C-alpha positions in Angstrom: -39.9 15.3 61.0 -40.4 11.2 61.5 -38.2 8.9 58.9 -40.5 6.7 56.8 -39.4 3.0 56.2 -38.5 2.0 53.0 -40.8 0.0 51.3 -39.5 -3.3 51.5 -39.8 -7.3 50.4 -37.8 -8.0 53.4 -38.6 -10.3 56.1 -37.4 -11.2 59.6 -36.1 -14.6 59.6 -34.0 -16.6 62.5 -32.7 -19.8 61.5 -31.2 -22.0 64.2 -28.1 -24.8 63.8 -29.5 -28.4 62.6 -27.1 -31.1 61.2 -30.3 -32.3 59.5 -30.2 -29.1 57.6 -27.0 -29.6 55.7 -28.2 -31.1 52.2 -26.3 -32.7 49.5 -27.1 -32.4 45.6 -26.1 -28.5 45.0 -23.3 -26.8 42.9 -20.5 -29.1 44.1 -21.1 -32.7 44.8 -17.8 -32.8 47.3 -20.6 -30.6 49.7 -23.2 -30.3 52.3 -24.8 -27.3 51.6 -27.2 -25.3 54.6 -29.2 -22.6 53.6 -29.8 -19.7 56.3 -32.9 -18.2 54.5 -31.4 -15.1 53.5 -33.2 -15.7 49.9 -36.8 -16.5 51.5 -36.1 -12.9 53.8 -34.9 -10.9 50.7 -37.8 -12.3 48.6 -34.8 -13.8 46.3 -32.2 -10.7 46.2 -29.6 -12.7 47.8 -28.5 -16.0 49.3 -26.8 -17.5 52.0 -25.6 -21.1 53.1 -23.4 -22.7 55.0 -21.1 -25.1 53.1 -19.5 -27.8 54.7 -16.9 -29.8 52.4 -17.8 -34.0 53.0 -14.8 -35.4 51.0 -11.0 -35.0 50.8 -9.7 -32.8 47.9 -8.9 -34.5 45.0 -7.7 -32.1 41.8 -10.2 -34.2 39.6 -12.7 -32.7 41.9 -12.2 -29.0 40.5 -12.3 -27.6 37.5 -11.3 -24.3 36.3 -15.0 -21.6 36.1 -16.6 -18.4 36.6 -20.0 -17.5 37.7 -22.4 -15.3 36.4 -23.5 -12.6 39.3 -23.7 -9.5 41.0 -21.9 -10.0 44.1 -20.2 -12.9 46.3 -18.7 -13.1 49.6 -16.5 -16.2 51.1 -15.5 -16.5 55.0 -14.0 -18.9 56.2 -15.9 -20.3 59.6 -13.3 -23.4 60.2 -10.2 -25.3 58.3 -8.7 -23.6 55.2 -9.9 -23.1 51.5 -7.6 -22.4 49.0 -8.2 -21.0 45.5 -6.5 -19.8 42.3 -7.7 -16.4 40.9 -7.1 -15.9 37.1 -5.0 -12.1 37.6 -4.7 -12.6 40.9 -3.0 -15.9 42.0 -3.3 -18.7 44.6 -5.3 -17.2 48.1 -5.7 -19.5 50.9 -8.8 -18.8 53.1 -8.7 -19.7 57.3 -10.7 -19.8 60.4 -11.7 -15.6 60.6 -10.8 -14.6 57.0 -12.8 -13.6 53.5 -12.4 -12.9 49.8 -15.2 -10.9 47.8 -14.8 -12.7 44.3 -15.3 -9.9 41.4 -18.2 -11.1 38.8 -17.3 -13.5 36.4 -13.2 -13.6 37.8 -12.1 -17.0 36.6 -11.1 -19.8 39.5 -10.0 -22.9 40.4 -10.4 -24.4 43.6 -6.9 -25.7 44.9 -7.4 -27.6 47.8 -9.4 -27.5 51.7 -8.8 -29.0 54.6 -10.5 -31.9 55.8 -12.9 -29.8 57.8 -13.5 -26.6 56.3 -16.4 -25.0 56.3 -17.7 -21.7 54.6 -19.9 -18.6 54.8 -20.9 -18.0 51.1 -23.2 -14.9 50.6 -24.1 -14.1 46.9 -26.6 -12.0 44.7 -28.6 -12.7 42.8 -30.6 -16.0 44.7 -30.4 -17.8 41.0 -26.2 -17.9 39.4 -25.3 -19.5 36.5 -21.7 -21.6 37.1 -19.7 -21.8 33.1 -16.8 -24.1 33.2 -14.0 -22.9 31.3 -12.5 -25.7 30.3 
């Protein structure tokens, strides 16, 4: 019996690196974001972007917060990134490491390297960030 493809709102998308694709004005003012086309490819089901830190870390840049979403994963492409998670403690991503943040976990960014780049994937595309301060 021949298998039938499942109905899908997804489509094929290719995204090549272009430095001009890094845009500021996103969630974090200290970061530039490069959209990877996942939201368009999935009909808004998921989003993926590369986050590049464009300012040196200063404690006043980060406040305790949480995100209202279904799924969030962060993978470190370059440098390092450190966050304090409620009930879990401090964790530092280095190039090649990742974490999955459960929905609603409260956290505070506590540092990053000047060359830090992260891959972030979350569902759905529209998320809400809530300050806990």
